[in-house]
C-alpha positions as CSV (number, residue, x, y, z in Angstrom):
1,X,0.1,0.2,-0.1
2,X,2.8,2.2,1.2
3,X,4.8,1.8,-2.3
4,X,1.8,2.4,-4.5
5,X,0.7,5.6,-2.3
6,X,4.2,6.7,-3.4
7,X,4.5,6.1,-6.9
8,X,1.2,8.2,-7.0
9,X,2.4,11.0,-5.4
10,X,6.0,10.7,-7.3
11,X,4.3,10.5,-10.8
12,X,2.0,13.7,-9.5
13,X,5.2,15.6,-8.8
14,X,6.6,14.5,-12.0
15,X,3.6,16.1,-13.9
16,X,3.6,19.2,-11.9
17,X,7.5,19.7,-12.7
18,X,6.8,19.0,-16.4
19,X,3.8,21.4,-16.4
20,X,5.9,23.9,-15.1
21,X,8.9,23.3,-17.8
22,X,6.1,23.7,-20.4
23,X,4.6,26.3,-19.5
24,X,8.1,28.7,-18.3
25,X,9.1,27.2,-22.2
26,X,5.9,28.7,-23.4
27,X,6.6,31.9,-21.5
28,X,10.0,32.0,-22.8
29,X,8.7,31.6,-26.2
30,X,6.0,34.6,-25.7
31,X,8.9,36.8,-24.5
32,X,11.3,35.6,-27.3
33,X,8.1,36.9,-29.9
34,X,7.5,40.0,-28.4
35,X,11.3,41.4,-28.3
36,X,12.3,39.4,-31.6
37,X,10.0,38.8,-33.9
38,X,9.5,35.4,-35.7
39,X,10.8,37.2,-39.4
40,X,14.0,38.4,-37.2
41,X,14.5,34.9,-35.8
42,X,13.9,33.6,-39.7
43,X,16.7,35.7,-40.9
44,X,18.8,35.1,-38.6
45,X,18.4,31.4,-39.0
46,X,18.5,31.7,-42.5
47,X,21.8,33.4,-42.5
48,X,23.5,31.4,-40.1
49,X,22.6,28.2,-42.3
50,X,24.4,29.9,-45.1
């Protein structure tokens, strides 16, 4: 019983961490979009590619 409970809480913690990571990544992307519009990023990527 204790092991099952431990596994459930552990998976919930992992899910919470994963959700936090996803949210922080989305926030980062939004901030990047605000400061560096997609067009500028595309141009930079093309320049790096060449």
